[in-house]
Every structure is written in C-alpha cells, then in structure tokens.
C-alpha positions as CSV (number, residue, x, y, z in Angstrom):
1,M,29.8,-29.7,-45.7
2,Q,30.8,-33.4,-45.7
3,I,29.6,-36.6,-44.3
4,L,32.0,-38.7,-42.1
5,K,31.8,-42.0,-40.2
6,I,33.1,-41.5,-36.7
7,D,33.0,-43.2,-33.3
8,P,30.2,-41.5,-31.4
9,R,32.3,-41.7,-28.2
10,A,34.9,-39.4,-29.7
11,L,32.5,-36.5,-30.1
12,K,32.6,-33.7,-27.6
13,G,29.5,-32.0,-26.2
14,N,28.6,-28.4,-27.0
15,P,28.7,-26.0,-24.0
16,D,25.9,-24.0,-25.7
17,Y,23.7,-27.1,-25.9
18,A,20.1,-25.7,-25.3
19,R,18.6,-28.8,-23.6
20,R,19.9,-28.9,-20.0
21,S,17.0,-30.6,-18.4
22,K,16.8,-34.3,-18.8
23,S,14.3,-35.7,-21.3
24,S,11.7,-38.1,-20.0
25,P,12.6,-41.8,-19.7
26,Q,9.7,-42.7,-22.0
27,A,11.1,-40.5,-24.8
28,D,14.7,-41.9,-24.4
29,T,13.4,-45.5,-24.4
30,L,11.4,-44.8,-27.7
31,L,14.5,-43.2,-29.3
32,L,16.7,-46.1,-28.3
33,A,14.3,-48.6,-29.8
34,T,14.2,-46.7,-33.0
35,V,18.0,-46.4,-33.2
36,K,18.4,-50.2,-32.6
37,A,15.7,-51.0,-35.3
38,V,16.6,-48.7,-38.2
39,G,19.7,-46.8,-37.1
40,I,20.0,-43.0,-37.1
41,I,17.9,-41.7,-39.9
42,Q,19.1,-38.1,-39.8
43,P,22.9,-37.8,-39.1
44,P,23.9,-35.4,-36.2
45,V,25.7,-32.2,-37.1
46,V,29.2,-31.6,-35.8
47,S,31.8,-28.9,-36.3
48,P,35.6,-28.9,-36.0
49,E,37.0,-27.7,-32.7
50,T,38.0,-24.0,-32.7
51,D,40.5,-24.2,-29.9
52,G,43.2,-25.9,-31.9
53,G,42.0,-29.5,-31.2
54,N,41.6,-32.2,-33.9
55,G,38.2,-33.4,-32.6
56,F,34.6,-32.5,-33.4
57,V,32.0,-30.7,-31.3
58,I,28.3,-31.8,-31.5
59,Q,26.1,-29.0,-32.8
60,T,22.8,-31.0,-33.0
61,G,21.9,-34.6,-32.2
62,H,23.1,-35.0,-28.6
63,R,20.2,-37.4,-27.8
64,R,20.7,-39.4,-31.0
65,I,24.5,-39.8,-30.3
66,A,23.8,-40.8,-26.6
67,Q,21.3,-43.5,-27.7
68,A,23.7,-44.7,-30.4
69,I,26.4,-45.2,-27.7
70,A,23.8,-47.0,-25.5
71,A,22.9,-49.2,-28.5
72,G,26.6,-50.2,-28.8
73,F,27.3,-48.6,-32.3
74,E,31.0,-48.4,-33.1
75,E,30.5,-45.8,-35.9
76,I,27.8,-43.4,-37.0
77,E,27.5,-41.0,-39.9
78,V,27.7,-37.3,-39.0
79,I,27.5,-34.1,-41.1
80,V,30.5,-31.8,-40.7
81,R,29.8,-28.1,-40.9
82,E,31.9,-25.1,-40.3
83,P,31.3,-23.5,-36.8
84,T,29.0,-20.4,-36.8
85,N,29.5,-17.1,-35.1
86,D,27.1,-18.0,-32.3
87,T,28.9,-21.3,-31.7
88,G,25.7,-23.2,-32.7
89,A,23.4,-21.7,-30.1
90,M,20.6,-20.9,-32.6
91,R,21.0,-24.2,-34.4
92,S,20.8,-26.0,-31.1
93,M,17.6,-24.2,-30.2
94,V,15.9,-24.8,-33.6
95,E,16.9,-28.5,-33.6
96,N,15.6,-29.2,-30.1
97,I,12.4,-27.3,-30.6
98,A,11.7,-29.2,-33.8
99,R,12.1,-32.5,-32.0
100,E,11.0,-33.0,-28.4
101,P,10.0,-29.5,-27.3
102,L,12.2,-27.8,-24.8
103,N,10.6,-27.0,-21.5
104,A,10.1,-23.3,-20.7
105,I,13.2,-23.1,-18.4
106,D,15.5,-24.5,-21.1
107,Q,13.9,-22.2,-23.7
108,W,14.5,-19.2,-21.5
109,R,18.2,-20.2,-21.0
110,G,18.7,-20.6,-24.7
111,I,17.0,-17.3,-25.4
112,E,19.2,-15.5,-22.8
113,R,22.3,-17.1,-24.4
114,L,21.2,-15.8,-27.9
115,V,20.6,-12.3,-26.4
116,A,24.1,-12.4,-24.9
117,L,25.4,-13.2,-28.4
118,G,23.7,-10.1,-29.9
119,W,20.4,-11.5,-31.0
120,T,17.4,-9.2,-30.7
121,E,14.0,-10.5,-29.3
122,E,12.5,-9.8,-32.7
123,A,15.2,-11.8,-34.5
124,I,14.8,-14.7,-32.1
125,G,11.0,-14.7,-32.6
126,V,11.4,-14.9,-36.4
127,A,13.9,-17.7,-36.2
128,L,12.0,-19.8,-33.7
129,A,8.5,-18.9,-35.1
130,L,7.5,-17.6,-31.7
131,P,5.7,-14.3,-31.0
132,V,7.9,-11.6,-29.4
133,R,5.5,-11.4,-26.5
134,Q,6.2,-15.1,-25.8
135,I,9.9,-14.4,-25.9
136,R,9.4,-11.6,-23.4
137,K,7.2,-13.8,-21.2
138,L,10.0,-16.4,-21.0
139,R,12.5,-13.7,-20.2
140,L,10.5,-12.9,-17.0
141,L,12.1,-16.1,-15.6
142,A,15.3,-14.1,-15.1
143,N,13.6,-12.5,-12.2
144,V,12.4,-15.7,-10.6
145,L,14.0,-17.3,-7.5
146,A,16.4,-20.2,-8.4
147,A,14.4,-22.7,-6.1
148,M,11.2,-21.9,-8.0
149,L,13.0,-22.4,-11.4
150,D,14.2,-25.8,-10.3
151,H,10.6,-26.8,-9.5
152,M,9.3,-25.3,-12.8
153,A,11.9,-27.3,-14.7
154,L,10.0,-30.4,-13.5
155,G,7.1,-29.4,-15.7
156,D,5.0,-27.5,-13.2
157,M,4.9,-24.0,-14.8
158,P,2.6,-21.2,-13.6
159,N,0.4,-19.4,-16.1
160,E,-0.4,-15.7,-15.7
161,Q,0.8,-15.9,-12.1
162,L,4.4,-15.7,-13.5
163,R,3.8,-12.0,-14.1
164,T,3.2,-11.3,-10.4
165,I,5.9,-13.6,-9.2
166,A,8.6,-12.1,-11.5
167,A,7.5,-8.5,-10.4
168,A,8.4,-9.3,-6.7
169,S,11.8,-9.0,-5.2
170,L,13.9,-12.1,-4.7
171,D,13.7,-11.6,-0.9
172,E,9.9,-11.5,-1.1
173,Q,9.9,-14.6,-3.3
174,K,12.1,-16.4,-0.9
175,E,9.8,-15.8,2.1
176,V,6.7,-16.8,0.2
177,W,8.3,-19.9,-1.4
178,K,9.5,-21.0,2.1
179,A,5.9,-20.9,3.3
180,N,4.4,-22.5,0.2
181,R,7.0,-25.0,-1.0
182,P,5.3,-28.1,-2.3
183,K,6.2,-31.6,-1.3
184,K,8.0,-33.9,-3.8
185,T,5.7,-35.1,-6.6
186,E,3.2,-32.4,-5.8
187,R,2.4,-29.3,-7.8
188,A,3.0,-25.8,-6.5
189,D,0.0,-23.7,-5.4
190,W,0.9,-20.9,-7.9
191,Y,-2.3,-19.1,-7.2
192,N,-1.7,-18.5,-3.5
193,I,2.0,-17.8,-4.2
194,A,1.1,-15.1,-6.6
195,R,-1.6,-13.8,-4.3
196,A,0.9,-13.4,-1.5
197,L,3.3,-11.5,-3.8
198,S,0.7,-9.4,-5.6
199,K,0.8,-5.5,-5.5
200,T,-1.7,-3.0,-6.5
201,R,-1.4,-1.9,-10.1
202,M,-2.5,1.3,-11.7
203,F,-3.0,1.1,-15.5
204,A,-1.9,3.6,-18.1
205,K,-5.2,3.3,-19.9
206,D,-6.8,4.8,-16.8
207,A,-4.4,7.8,-16.6
208,S,-5.6,11.2,-17.7
209,F,-2.2,12.7,-17.4
210,G,0.5,12.6,-20.1
211,D,4.2,11.7,-20.3
212,D,5.3,15.0,-18.8
213,L,3.6,14.3,-15.4
214,A,4.6,10.7,-15.6
215,D,8.2,11.8,-15.8
216,A,7.8,14.4,-13.1
217,Y,6.4,11.8,-10.7
218,G,8.9,9.1,-11.7
219,I,6.3,6.8,-13.1
220,E,7.7,4.0,-15.3
221,W,5.2,2.0,-17.2
222,L,5.6,-1.8,-17.3
223,E,3.9,-4.1,-19.8
224,D,1.5,-6.8,-18.8
225,L,2.6,-9.5,-21.1
226,F,-0.3,-11.7,-20.2
227,A,-3.0,-9.3,-21.3
228,P,-4.5,-9.3,-24.8
229,A,-2.1,-8.1,-27.3
230,D,-4.5,-5.5,-28.8
231,Q,-4.9,-3.6,-25.6
232,D,-2.8,-1.0,-23.8
233,S,-1.7,-3.2,-20.8
234,R,1.0,-0.9,-19.4
235,Y,0.8,-0.5,-15.6
236,T,2.8,0.8,-12.6
237,T,2.9,-0.3,-9.0
238,K,3.7,3.3,-7.8
239,V,0.2,3.9,-6.6
240,E,0.9,7.2,-4.7
241,A,2.8,8.7,-7.6
242,F,0.0,7.7,-10.0
243,L,-2.8,9.2,-7.8
244,S,-0.7,12.4,-7.3
245,A,-0.3,12.8,-11.0
246,Q,-4.0,12.3,-11.5
247,Q,-4.8,14.9,-8.8
248,E,-2.4,17.4,-10.5
249,W,-4.0,16.8,-13.8
250,M,-7.5,17.4,-12.3
251,T,-6.3,20.6,-10.7
252,A,-5.0,21.9,-14.0
253,N,-8.1,20.9,-16.0
254,L,-11.0,22.0,-13.7
255,P,-13.9,23.5,-15.6
256,K,-15.1,27.0,-14.8
257,K,-17.6,25.9,-12.2
258,G,-15.7,22.9,-11.0
259,A,-13.8,21.7,-7.9
260,I,-12.1,18.5,-6.7
261,V,-14.4,16.6,-4.3
262,E,-13.6,13.8,-1.8
263,V,-15.1,10.3,-1.9
264,N,-16.8,8.3,0.8
265,N,-15.9,4.8,2.0
266,W,-18.0,3.4,-0.9
267,G,-16.0,5.3,-3.5
268,Q,-18.9,7.7,-4.2
269,P,-18.4,11.5,-4.4
270,E,-19.4,13.6,-1.4
271,L,-21.5,16.5,-2.6
272,P,-22.3,19.6,-0.5
273,K,-25.3,19.3,1.8
274,K,-28.7,19.7,0.1
275,A,-27.0,19.6,-3.3
276,E,-28.8,17.5,-5.9
277,R,-26.9,15.3,-8.3
278,V,-27.6,15.9,-12.0
279,Y,-27.8,12.6,-14.0
280,G,-28.8,14.2,-17.2
281,K,-27.2,16.9,-19.3
282,P,-26.0,19.6,-16.8
283,S,-27.1,23.2,-17.4
284,K,-24.8,26.3,-17.4
285,S,-25.6,27.0,-13.7
286,D,-24.7,23.5,-12.5
287,H,-21.4,22.7,-10.9
288,V,-19.0,19.9,-11.8
289,G,-17.1,17.9,-9.2
290,M,-14.1,15.8,-10.3
291,Y,-12.8,12.9,-8.2
292,L,-10.8,9.7,-8.4
293,D,-12.7,6.4,-8.2
294,R,-11.4,3.2,-6.6
295,D,-9.4,2.3,-9.7
296,G,-7.7,5.7,-9.8
297,K,-9.7,6.9,-12.8
298,V,-10.7,10.5,-13.1
299,Q,-14.5,10.8,-12.9
300,S,-16.8,13.8,-12.9
301,V,-20.2,14.4,-11.4
302,A,-22.6,17.3,-12.0
303,C,-24.6,18.8,-9.1
304,R,-27.2,21.5,-8.6
305,L,-27.0,23.6,-5.5
306,S,-30.3,24.4,-3.7
307,E,-31.4,27.9,-3.4
308,E,-30.6,27.9,0.3
309,N,-27.0,26.9,-0.4
310,K,-26.7,29.5,-3.1
311,T,-28.0,32.2,-0.7
312,K,-25.5,31.1,2.1
313,S,-22.6,31.0,-0.3
314,A,-23.4,34.2,-2.2
315,P,-20.9,37.1,-1.7
316,T,-22.0,40.1,0.3
317,G,-20.8,42.4,-2.3
318,G,-23.4,41.5,-4.9
319,A,-24.7,38.8,-7.2
320,G,-23.1,37.3,-10.2
321,D,-19.9,36.0,-8.6
322,D,-19.8,32.2,-9.0
323,S,-16.6,31.6,-7.1
324,S,-18.4,31.4,-3.7
325,E,-20.7,28.8,-5.1
326,V,-17.8,26.7,-6.2
327,E,-16.4,26.9,-2.7
328,A,-19.4,24.8,-1.5
329,L,-17.7,21.8,-3.2
330,K,-15.0,20.2,-1.1
331,V,-11.5,20.9,-2.4
332,R,-8.8,18.2,-2.1
333,P,-6.5,18.9,0.8
334,D,-2.8,19.3,0.5
335,V,-2.1,16.1,2.5
336,T,-3.4,12.7,1.3
337,K,-5.4,10.3,3.6
338,K,-2.2,8.3,4.1
339,G,-0.4,11.5,5.2
340,L,-3.2,12.3,7.6
341,D,-3.0,8.8,9.0
342,M,0.7,9.3,9.5
343,I,0.1,12.6,11.2
344,G,-2.4,11.0,13.5
345,D,0.1,8.4,14.5
346,F,2.9,11.0,15.0
347,R,0.6,13.1,17.1
348,T,-0.5,10.2,19.2
349,D,3.0,8.9,19.9
350,A,4.2,12.4,20.8
351,L,1.2,13.0,23.1
352,H,1.8,9.7,24.9
353,E,5.5,10.4,25.2
354,A,4.8,13.8,26.6
355,L,2.3,12.3,29.1
356,V,5.1,10.1,30.3
357,R,8.0,12.5,30.3
358,A,6.8,16.1,30.4
359,P,6.5,17.9,33.7
360,I,2.8,18.3,34.5
361,D,1.4,20.0,37.5
362,D,-1.3,18.2,39.5
363,D,-4.0,20.8,38.7
364,M,-3.1,20.5,35.0
365,L,-3.2,16.7,35.3
366,M,-6.6,16.7,36.8
367,A,-7.8,19.2,34.2
368,L,-6.5,16.9,31.5
369,L,-8.3,13.9,33.0
370,V,-11.6,15.9,33.0
371,I,-11.3,17.0,29.4
372,A,-10.2,13.5,28.3
373,F,-13.7,12.2,29.2
374,A,-15.1,14.6,26.5
375,G,-13.2,12.7,23.9
376,R,-15.2,11.0,21.1
377,N,-13.5,7.7,21.7
378,V,-14.3,7.5,25.5
379,R,-16.9,5.0,26.5
380,V,-18.0,4.2,30.1
381,D,-20.6,2.2,31.9
382,S,-23.5,4.4,32.5
383,G,-24.9,4.6,36.0
384,A,-28.1,6.2,34.7
385,S,-29.3,3.2,32.7
386,D,-28.6,-0.5,32.2
387,T,-26.9,0.1,28.8
388,V,-23.3,-0.9,28.7
389,I,-21.5,2.0,27.0
390,G,-17.8,1.1,27.5
391,P,-15.3,-1.7,28.1
392,G,-13.7,-2.7,31.3
393,R,-10.2,-1.2,30.6
394,L,-11.0,1.9,32.7
395,R,-11.9,-0.4,35.6
396,R,-8.4,-1.9,35.6
397,H,-6.9,1.6,36.1
398,A,-9.3,2.2,39.0
399,A,-8.3,-1.1,40.5
400,R,-4.7,0.1,40.7
401,L,-5.8,2.8,43.2
402,L,-7.4,0.2,45.6
403,D,-5.6,-1.4,48.5
404,E,-6.1,-5.1,49.6
405,E,-9.2,-4.1,51.5
406,G,-10.8,-2.4,48.5
407,K,-10.3,1.1,49.9
408,L,-8.9,4.0,47.9
409,D,-5.1,4.4,48.2
410,V,-4.6,8.1,48.0
411,N,-0.9,7.9,47.6
412,M,-0.4,10.9,45.3
413,Q,2.6,9.4,43.5
414,K,0.6,6.3,42.6
415,V,-2.4,8.5,41.6
416,R,-0.1,10.5,39.2
417,V,1.2,7.3,37.6
418,V,-2.3,5.9,37.1
419,V,-3.8,9.1,35.8
420,R,-1.0,9.4,33.2
421,S,-1.6,5.7,32.2
422,M,-5.3,6.4,31.9
423,L,-4.7,9.5,29.7
424,I,-2.5,7.4,27.4
425,D,-5.3,4.9,26.9
426,V,-8.0,7.6,26.4
427,L,-6.4,10.4,24.4
428,S,-5.7,9.7,20.7
429,C,-5.2,11.6,17.5
430,R,-5.4,8.7,15.2
431,R,-7.9,8.8,12.4
432,G,-11.0,6.6,12.8
433,M,-13.0,5.4,15.8
434,S,-10.3,6.0,18.3
435,N,-9.9,9.7,17.6
436,S,-10.5,11.9,20.7
437,G,-11.1,14.9,18.6
438,V,-10.2,18.4,19.6
439,V,-9.6,17.5,23.2
440,S,-6.5,15.5,22.3
441,R,-5.0,18.5,20.5
442,I,-5.9,20.8,23.4
443,A,-4.1,18.4,25.7
444,G,-1.1,18.2,23.4
445,T,-0.8,22.0,23.3
446,A,-1.1,22.3,27.0
447,I,1.8,19.9,27.8
448,R,3.8,21.1,24.8
449,A,3.8,17.7,23.0
450,D,4.9,19.4,19.7
451,S,8.5,19.1,21.0
452,F,8.1,15.3,21.0
453,L,7.0,15.0,17.4
454,P,9.4,13.0,15.2
455,I,11.3,14.4,12.2
456,M,8.9,14.2,9.2
457,G,11.4,15.0,6.4
458,S,11.4,11.3,5.2
459,E,10.7,10.0,1.7
460,D,7.7,8.1,3.1
461,F,5.9,11.2,4.5
462,L,7.0,13.7,1.8
463,S,5.6,11.4,-0.9
464,C,2.1,12.0,0.7
465,L,2.2,15.7,-0.1
466,S,0.7,17.2,-3.2
467,R,3.0,19.1,-5.6
468,Q,1.7,22.4,-4.3
469,A,2.3,21.5,-0.7
470,L,5.7,20.1,-1.5
471,E,6.7,23.3,-3.2
472,A,5.4,25.3,-0.2
473,V,7.7,23.2,2.1
474,A,10.6,23.8,-0.3
475,T,10.0,27.5,-0.2
476,D,9.8,27.6,3.6
477,A,13.0,25.5,3.8
478,R,14.7,27.7,1.2
479,V,15.4,24.6,-1.0
480,T,15.5,25.2,-4.7
481,Q,12.6,23.6,-6.5
482,R,13.4,21.2,-9.2
483,Q,11.5,20.5,-12.5
484,K,10.5,17.1,-11.3
485,V,8.5,16.4,-8.2
486,R,10.7,13.4,-7.2
487,E,13.8,15.5,-7.5
488,T,12.4,18.3,-5.3
489,R,11.4,15.6,-2.8
490,A,14.9,14.0,-2.8
491,A,16.4,17.5,-2.2
492,L,14.1,18.0,0.8
493,V,15.0,14.6,2.2
494,S,18.6,15.4,1.9
495,H,18.1,18.9,3.4
496,F,16.0,17.6,6.4
497,G,18.6,14.9,7.1
498,E,20.5,17.7,8.8
499,E,17.6,19.8,10.1
500,R,14.5,19.0,12.1
501,F,11.2,19.3,10.1
502,V,7.7,19.0,11.3
503,H,4.8,19.7,8.9
504,S,2.5,22.5,10.0
505,E,-0.5,20.1,9.6
506,A,1.0,17.9,12.4
507,L,1.2,20.6,15.1
508,F,-1.2,20.2,18.0
509,A,-2.7,23.7,17.9
510,P,-6.4,23.0,17.4
511,D,-8.7,24.6,14.8
512,P,-10.4,27.7,16.4
513,K,-13.7,26.4,14.9
514,D,-13.3,23.2,16.8
515,I,-12.7,25.2,20.0
516,T,-15.8,27.2,19.3
517,D,-17.9,24.0,18.8
518,L,-16.6,22.6,22.1
519,M,-17.4,25.7,24.0
520,K,-20.9,25.7,22.5
521,H,-21.4,22.2,24.0
522,G,-20.5,23.8,27.4
523,E,-23.0,26.5,26.9
524,T,-25.7,23.9,26.1
525,L,-25.0,22.1,29.3
526,E,-25.4,25.4,31.3
527,E,-28.7,26.0,29.6
528,I,-30.1,22.6,30.8
529,G,-28.9,23.3,34.4
530,V,-25.4,21.8,34.6
531,E,-23.5,24.9,35.8
532,E,-20.0,25.4,37.1
533,G,-19.7,24.6,40.8
534,G,-23.0,22.6,40.8
535,A,-21.2,19.7,42.3
536,A,-20.4,21.8,45.4
537,D,-24.0,21.5,46.7
538,E,-23.8,17.7,46.7
539,P,-22.9,15.9,50.0
540,R,-19.2,15.3,50.6
541,L,-17.7,11.8,50.8
542,D,-17.2,12.2,54.5
543,G,-20.9,12.8,55.0
544,S,-20.7,16.5,55.8
545,D,-21.8,19.5,53.7
546,D,-20.5,23.0,53.2
547,G,-22.6,24.4,56.2
548,D,-21.4,24.8,59.8
549,S,-24.2,22.5,61.1
550,G,-24.0,18.7,60.8
551,E,-27.8,18.5,60.4
552,P,-29.2,17.5,57.1
553,S,-30.2,20.3,54.8
554,V,-33.7,20.9,53.5
555,D,-32.8,19.4,50.2
556,E,-31.7,16.2,51.9
557,H,-35.0,15.9,53.8
558,D,-36.8,16.4,50.5
559,H,-34.9,13.5,49.1
560,E,-35.8,11.3,52.0
561,D,-39.4,12.1,51.6
562,D,-39.2,11.3,48.0
563,D,-37.6,7.9,48.8
564,S,-40.3,7.1,51.3
565,A,-43.0,7.9,48.8
566,C,-41.3,5.6,46.3
567,R,-41.1,2.8,48.7
568,T,-44.8,3.2,49.7
569,A,-45.8,3.2,46.0
570,A,-43.7,0.1,45.4
571,E,-45.4,-1.7,48.3
C-alpha cells in the first residue's frame, strides 16, 4: 500500500461500482462544500489497471473524486492497493454502505454481483452486518418487473408487498403495473398492486402430511421472508395439491370409528341427520369425523348417533358391527368440488350442443319440453296466484311464435327452433341454483349427449381427482402407475392426448335413486287427482269437446252455474 498524489481526472471508474443510482443533490452539495473547506479527509482507494494499462481504477471514493474535480483540484492524495479477486466489489459495497446508504435497488445489484463472484448469502451477511433474511429479501427484486425497479430506485419501496409482487410472473406484473402506474412525483399504490397479484397460500405449519406426500404431489415449500424469523413461514400456492395431500393423509389416519365428512358453505362439518355433536370428551361409542377447514387444516369433530340412526344403520346379520354406523358419516367423494363444477359445465355444454345438432323426433322434443318444466331451476309466472315466480325470458321465446297480429304461428320449423332454444335456456347440469337436477340427465341420455362431451384427459381436470380415483383411471386405461401422483397424472395426460377420455362421473346416465324419487313425485300427483289423460276432458281450443254433440256438457253447465252464483254474491 502506498499514498500518491495524482490528478483526479486521470482516474478511471470501476465497472463494479456499487452505487448506480444518483445520490441526492443535497448530499452532493454538502460534500462539495466540505471538500472546498477542508479538502478530502480520507483519501480514495485506487488499484493499478489489470488489463495492461498504466493508469489506476477507483475502488472507493467515486463521489469524493467527483466533488474534487468539481472544486477544481489539480491533485489529490489516493491510497494505492493491489486489486482483489472480486475486483473490489465487496470493498465498494462496504464503503458506500458506511457512507451515504445505498438504496435497496443498488444494494440488490451489488449483492447479485457478489453472488456471481462466488460469495454466499451467509458470507455477504457477515461482511455487511446484515441478516441473511434481509439479503434474501433484497434478492426478491430479481423477480420484479424492470419498470417497477426503476420506480423503486426513486425511493418508493414496497414493504411486505414485495413478497407478493415477486411471486407473480412478469406478464402478470406488467398487466397490473400498466393499470396502476403512478404519475410522476407520486408514490405507487403498492397495496392494491400486491392485492391484484396475490394468490392463495397454504402454509406448511397447517400441513398434517409429511415430506413423502409433499414430494408425491409436487409441493415445493417457499419461505415467507417477511414473517417473524422464529416461526415456520413456509408456504405453497399449489392449493389443489396441498388439499389432496391433506385428504390422503386423513384417509390413511382415520380412527376406528371415523370417516371423512364434508363441510357446508360456512366451513362447518356436516354431520348425519339427528346426530349430536360431542363437545366434551368423546366416549368409545362415539364417532369421529375428520374434515378440512377453510385454511386447509385437518380438524376433527366427535358426534353421537341417535338410537334411531343406529337402528337404521345396523346390519341385518346381527349387532356388534360398527362399520354400518360409520357409513352414516359422509365420505369424501373421489372428485373434488372443482371437478364436479367442471363436470357440470361439460355436461351442460354437451347437452346444449346436442339440442342444437342431434336429430330429435317431434314427439321426443315435446316430451323433453314437458320434463324440462320439472327442473329445479325453472321458474314461471303463476296463473293461480299473484305471486311472480319467474322472469320474463320464457315470454321472449313465446313471442317468437306470434305473428304480427299476435296469433300463434304454427310453422313447425319455427316451433322446432324455438323449442330447442327454450330447452337450452331451461336445462342445465351446472352446480348451484341453475341445476335442473335429474331431468337434465334424463334429457341428455335420451338425445345421446354423451357423444358431445369433450375430452377430459387434461392436466386441469385430472388434478381434481383423488389419488385413488386417479389410480383407478390409470388401471382402466392400462397406464402404468408411478410412485408420485404428478407423474401418474402426467402419464395419463400424455396417454389421453391420443385417445378420447370421458370420466364416468361425467356421463349423463342418472342415478336410479333420483329416477325413483322423480317417479314418486308423479305418484303423489296421481294421489291428489292429477292423472294421466286428465287434460283430455277439458274444452279444446276450437271450442269443441270430445263428444259428437256441440252442446255443452253437464260439467260446463255446472261451471256456468258456479260463475253466476259468484257474480250474485259479489253484487
């Protein structure tokens, strides 16, 4: 090491200089005044050029040298040191942090440069007196859109929102930044930006499964660097994989008298009818239901079946068999709710396409129209009361069958088109309020809508199947099962890329129990007097009846007498 006097203008800048963003004008003005008043107190550090030149490269002191030139100094003292292996990257970082602090963007760039030179995060933390978690936080900036980085370099840094922003893709960031870009001199609305980019996170601390299931479902834990350091803050955004792993763990760890139960819209477990929830210590005869709450945690609930339920569920072969009692608890289906939603959409689209394209005889079309009005989602204006039961969409279909004078246009071709359009509006297999129930599946079976179902061997749908259901599909398709669920699923996706696959749950064939329930409703109508052919006794639209005579029947005279009596009473 030696001290030399040298013209500051002859010194060359360091390409690994940590401070890339300009310092504030106030800081530069203060440093210039100090240099003019007392000179440079601490000489800058330079090193000989390593590329064969005779000059010197600045290692530390770029701002002091710049202000010495601005002050008009012809010579300044510098400390000459031999160049280091990292070309002064660490020395530049330490020097600048010790003086005017680098902003977060420049710190991140300096850290990335040191990592590229072989420094570990732990070594950088020790050298800079920074926690390793802080180093990792700064490295999240590598995943941030360049336009956002430019704004952050102005001093407007997000706090914990950086975690959410960095977790999103650059395309997502670009769209959100375009919609939320702040004006000049304004601060960015990082809260709403992060909110628009946020994704549901499932935490490792809530997982009951271990590393084996995590690997099987392809779950990779990420660390929440903004959470308290003394907590397990690992998380994943693969919600379906997390929930599937939880479900498989529950299946493998059910107690002797236990079952997996569904939850309602409020996240509460659905117990069997007339079952009493046990809030205290459960007895040996009580049952345990396991379920996932809204956070994806495994929860358990104890319940006590009533004597009536136990009697109904008891085996006919004798007492002492508890398996039938456990069946009273609802078991988790093979297909998730999302999968059922997808099936509902697939069925509905196939049914509607079949109603447009499939050959349908007129008598079948009329039958479909009749059963469509038995759908759960059909609402009409009641003629028996003043209560409005349905919207006016059905009226628009009826209006298409009227001519300019308001009379029915019985052109059969037009009638067929209107009836098909009405059936498309009425029949639905989607889950929720619009579901027509069993009638939509009867209709789909009748017009062979199964052939219009799409190929369901996609990653999106197969990820909705449980491990057992996925293995069953692989067995049926003669695809070799893999050790990991995601590998089996990938093999099925590849297999079904060349072969049509429709899950059995998506087929239109209705449940025989639903058919029985529908037929019971028909029997109930017959019991109250609404029988088949009852409408044949009513007057025809042309004013005549089924008899040979054009005279009114006895029933019609009776109605006229009733009407006269009503008018007299009203008067």
